[in-house]
C-alpha positions in Angstrom: 3.2 -7.5 -4.9 4.0 -9.5 -8.0 4.5 -13.3 -8.3 8.0 -12.8 -9.7 10.9 -12.6 -7.2 13.0 -10.7 -9.8 10.4 -7.9 -10.1 10.6 -6.9 -6.5 12.7 -7.4 -3.3 12.3 -7.1 0.4 13.6 -4.1 2.4 14.2 -4.8 6.0 14.3 -1.8 8.4 16.2 -2.5 11.6 16.7 -0.4 14.7 18.6 -1.3 17.9 20.2 -4.6 18.9 19.6 -7.5 21.2 16.4 -7.4 23.1 15.8 -3.8 21.9 16.0 -4.7 18.2 13.0 -3.9 16.1 12.6 -5.2 12.5 10.1 -4.2 9.9 9.8 -5.5 6.3 8.2 -4.2 3.1 8.4 -5.3 -0.5 9.7 -2.9 -3.1 9.3 -3.0 -6.9 11.9 -0.7 -8.6 10.6 1.5 -11.4 14.0 2.5 -12.6 17.1 0.3 -12.5 16.2 -3.3 -11.8 19.3 -3.9 -9.7 18.2 -3.8 -6.0 21.4 -2.0 -4.8 21.1 0.8 -7.3 17.3 1.1 -7.0 17.6 1.4 -3.2 20.4 4.0 -3.5 18.2 6.1 -5.8 15.3 6.3 -3.3 14.8 9.7 -1.6 14.3 10.0 2.2 10.6 10.7 1.6 10.3 7.5 -0.5 12.1 5.5 2.2 9.7 6.9 4.8 6.7 6.0 2.7 8.1 2.4 2.4 8.6 2.3 6.2 5.0 3.4 6.7 3.8 0.5 4.5 6.1 -2.0 6.3 5.0 -4.9 8.5 6.5 -6.3 11.7 9.0 -9.1 11.4 6.4 -11.3 13.2 4.2 -11.3 10.1 6.9 -11.4 7.5 8.2 -14.6 5.7 11.4 -12.7 4.8 12.4 -12.7 8.5 11.1 -16.2 9.2 8.2 -14.7 11.2 10.7 -13.6 13.8 9.5 -13.3 17.3 10.5 -10.2 19.3 13.6 -10.8 21.5 13.1 -10.9 25.2 
């Protein structure tokens, strides 16, 4: 993680809805295009899986306001 918001951005993985919704968050620093939409579109499935493996639950992430699981 860097101290500059423009160097990296959060990726939120979300599955399900309502009480079944699960959210996980990771930070990503593009190595190619700095625009987040283009950088994200250029990621392979394997790279996305690796980012998911590094992700943390929404409960521990400031990007989701430390979201508690739905009940």
